[in-house]
N, C-alpha and C positions, 0 to 999 in steps of 0.2 A: 565738477569731478565726482558727483553724485548721479549726474544722469551715467555718464563712463561706465562707475562701477557697473549702475543696472545694466547695462549694454553687455559688459566682460560677463556677467552674472546667467545670464542669460545665453548669453552664446556656449556659455559652460552646460549649461544645463540641457542647451540643442544636442551639443556633442556629444554630449552622454548617451542622453537619446538616440539619438543616431548610430552610435556603439552597439547599443541594447538591440535594437531592429537587426541590425549585422546580424547579432550572437544567435535571435531568436530564429531567423534566418536558416543559417547553419545546423542548430540543432535538430530545427524542422526536415532540413535537406539530413541529416546524419539519422534521425528517427525512422527515414524512407527507407534511405541506404539499407538499413538494418532487419528492415522487413517488424521492424515494431507498430508500423501504422500502415492502412493501405487506404488507395484513393482518398478520401475526405478526411479520413481519422483523426482522433487525437485533436490537441491544442496546447498551445504554452503561454506563458505569462510573466511578468516581471512588473516588480512595484517600480514606477518612477519616482516617485514620495510618499508623502504621507494621503495624500488624495488621490491618486493617480495609480493606473497601471495599465499596461501595455501589452496588449492580447491577439490572439490570431479570430483571425476573420472565421466564420461560419460558411461552410461547404468549400474552404479554401484546401487543394494538397498540400499538404506539407512539405513533399518534394519540388515543390514549384513556389514554394514563398519567395515574396522580394519585400525590401523594406518599408515599401508606398503599400502594401494588403493590411498591414499592420494599422490598430485601430487604440483608441485612450480613450478611458473609461476612468469614471471617479467610481468610491468605494459603493453608491447604490446602482451603479450598474450602465446610467446614463453615458451617451456614447459624448465625448467631449470632441473628437475631431477622427477622420477618416471617415471612409466611405465603405457601406454595406453593412451587416449587422455581427456584432459580436458576436465568437464561438457561442455556440447550447449549452455549454459545460461550464457558462462565467460564472454560475452562484456559484458552483464546485471552487472557483478559486477564489471567491470573494471572502467565502466561509475562512478559509488559511488567512487569509489577509485582513480581516477582522480578530481571527479569533487567536494570531501569531503574531506581533511585532517582528518578533526573528524572520520568519519566514518573508525572503525578496522573489521568490521565483519558483511556480508550478509547472510540471511535466505532467499530461496526460497521455498515455499510449496505452496498448496493447499487444504488448512481446505474447509473442506463442504459447510458448512455454508457459510462462506465469499466468499468463490467460487461462491455460488449460486449470491449471490449478482451480483459480478462479471459480472455472465452471463446475468444475469438480467438487466446487465446495472447499476447498483445503488451503487453510492459512500456512504459511511458511514461517513455522513458529518451530522445526527443529536446528537445535545447537550443532550442528555440520561442518561449518567454515569458521576459523576466524576472523577474517575479515568482513562478514556477514555480521557477527557479535557484534564488531568493535563500530564497523561505518552503520549498522541501522539497527541493533536488537532485533528481534520481534518482527515479522511484517504477518498484520494480522488480516484479515478475512471481513471487510464490511457486509452486512446482508443486502441482500439485490434490492434496489433504489430507482426507478426509473430515470433513463439520463436525463440531462437536462429538465429534472424537476427538484424540487423544496424536498420530495421523497428522500434522493438522493443526500442532498446537503441531513438531511434527519438522521440518518442511518449514521455516516459518517462523522456528525459531532462529538460523538463520546471518543473517537480517536484520536482524531486532527492532532487533539495538542501534545500528546504522548509520542507522534508515529511521524516519522519522516518517509515510510514508504506505507503504502496500505493498497490489497487486494481488492475487488469490487468484482461482488459475485458476478457471475455471467455476462462481464462485462470489462473487463481491463485493471489498468492498476496506475494509480496516479501517487506522485512522490516530489518535493520539496525538499529545498535548500537554500542556504543564505546567500545564493546566484543561481542563475541558469545553470552553468556548467554543473555545478555539486548538482541538481537536481535529475537533471541529465544522466551524470554518474551514477546516481541511486537507481536508477530504471535500469540500466546495465547491470549494477550488482543485484539486482531483484532478479531479470532475466537470468542470469547467471547462475544462481543462487536455487532457481527452479530449475533449471538442465542438469545439475549437475545434480540435486536430488533423487530426479527421474533416472538420470542415469544407474545411482547407487542402488536404487530399489529395483532396477532390471535386475540386476545383478546379487539383489539378495538382501542383507540385509544394512542400511546405513547404520555406522556403527556414530552413537553421537557422542559428542564432547563429553565428561563428566563435569557435574553441576561447579565443583571446586574449580574448574578450568575455565568457564563462564562468568565466574563471580571475579575472577583475576582479570581476565581481557575486559572484562566493565569497568572495572577499577582502573585499566589503564587506558582509556580511552583519552585521557586529558593528553595523555603524553603523544597520542597520534592524529592530536588536536581537533578532537570529536567533541566537543563539549555541550554536557546533557545533563541536565538540571535530575538532582534526584528523584523527581514525584514522577519523572520519564524512563526510569527504567525498570523491566519488565521482564523475567528470565525465561529463558526458554526453555523448550522440553530437553530434557538434559538426563543423563545419565548420574549414576546418584555416586559410583566410584567409576574406575579406570576398569575394574573388572567386570565393570557391568553395564558398558557401554555399546548396546545395543537395539534394536527397535524390532519389536515380533512380527512377523510377518504377516500377510493378512489372511491364511490360513487359520494361525495360531490365533490372532483375532476374532477371527466369527467363531472356530471353537468355544473362545473363553464365552461368548453372547451366548450360542447354545446350551452349554451347562448354565451360565447363570438363568437361563430362561426356564430349564429343568428344575434348578432348584428350587426358583419361585412358584413354579405350578406346583410343584408336590410340595410346598410349603403352605399354598392357599389350599390345597384339595382338603388336608388334616384338619378335623371337626373341631372349632372352638380355638381356632388360631389365628390372633387378629392379622390382617392382612400389614407388610411390610407400609410405612410412610411413604406417600407418594406413590404407592400402585398398589389401590386399590382398581379389585375388577380388573387386573391386567392376568391375560392368559394367554398361552404359550401359541399363539395364531403369529403371522405373518406381522400384521399390523404392529403387535406388540414388541417385539423382535424388530420393526424400524423405530418405536420409540426409543427401545433402548440404545439403539445404537446411538440414536441422538446425543442422547444423554448422556452418552461415552464419550463423544467430542470432546476434547480434541483426540483424546487416546483411540478411539476409532476410527480409522483413517484407509 
């Protein structure tokens, strides 16, 4: 009886792993077909149990994946089964699994519009779509870290505990979920949000949702089956009221920066006037304008 129980348990585990292998291949094919990855880009993984993960190999086209291509590793990255080398981004996946017990799957890809925002140094923090506010909250931008290294993990670590989707500067997007399908859907949501925001900006001023509406959407997450701890809630950039739901144009932002610099330069030029805190020695130069723009981030975009 004990031996039979063990056989049935192993059989069930093997069946579950086989289904997860098929799902990784299906999602890989979707990523490739939608243009979210090309050539051998991107990587996927799922948590098999408390000690093992199943992930894509290095150098494999996600559009050609087969179940036999995938590898099983432990949480230290040691390969337990499968041929070849695990994805070069394995450490990024392990960071999620070690940091968040609720995460069961990771999806990393390079969807073109969202990656364009990452290359431009822009997070997706504007409250423009209720669906994005509910499903993901803010989508922050992680500073650049060399792909496949601990440097990337170091810049991601402060963000993974609070966000299910993160832009990677000059790199791409990483999403997570309680299963691989949800992690993939998060990737679709990020790309759709980026497309809509880019289109809205090309047409003029994106109208931001009022802050009170954002708070109502966050409060309604449980009604939509989105469970988020209170310590993971971060408000979007939003308008203060329905009558003030707009975003300044780039020209207006640049004018504001130039005017601020002129006033600062004039103030520092007055004899006996102490410099403003944190701005000692700043002059109205190209480098000072650049520094001020950086300090104004994320308001200057």
